[in-house]
N, C-alpha and C positions, 0 to 999 in steps of 0.2 A: 849617776848612771854609768859611767865610764870604768868604775871602780866595781859595780857588780856584773859589767859584762866581764871584766877580766876576772873574776870570781868563777864565773858559769862557763867559761871558754873551754870547749869542747866537753863540757857534762852536759849542756841542758842549751836549749834555745831559749834566747832571751826577745822580751817583746815590752815594748814602750805603748802604753795605752792610759787613758785620763787627762784630759787638759791638752790633748795635742791639737794643733791647727795644722793648717795648709803652710802658715808662714813659720812653722817651727819644725816642720817634717827633715829637711836638709842637716840642720844641727843636730837633732835627735840621730837620723842617720849616721851621721860621722861619728857619734859615740859607741859605734860596733854592734847595736841590737840588731837581731835576727830579721823583728817583725816588728810591724807599728802599726797600730789600731787608731783609726780618725773616725770615731763617732760623728764630728761636726759635719760629714758628709752627707749623712741620715738623719739629723736631728731635727731638719725643718722641714722635710719632706712630706706632703699631703698625702693621704689615701687616694687610691684611685677604684670605685667600684667598679667591677667587670664581670657582667653577667656571662654565662655561654648556654644559657638557656634556648632551646631551638622551638 
């Protein structure tokens, strides 16, 4: 990941995504990526049906 960040430096934003857990966020951030996507935050959320009928 660090090598990719070096290659893209100043040319494009870099994002780490896929398999990212809260336990690994710091290590990933230390690689220098610009963005980190954490799907684990929403994977287990259940839907809530809210009606706005009057």
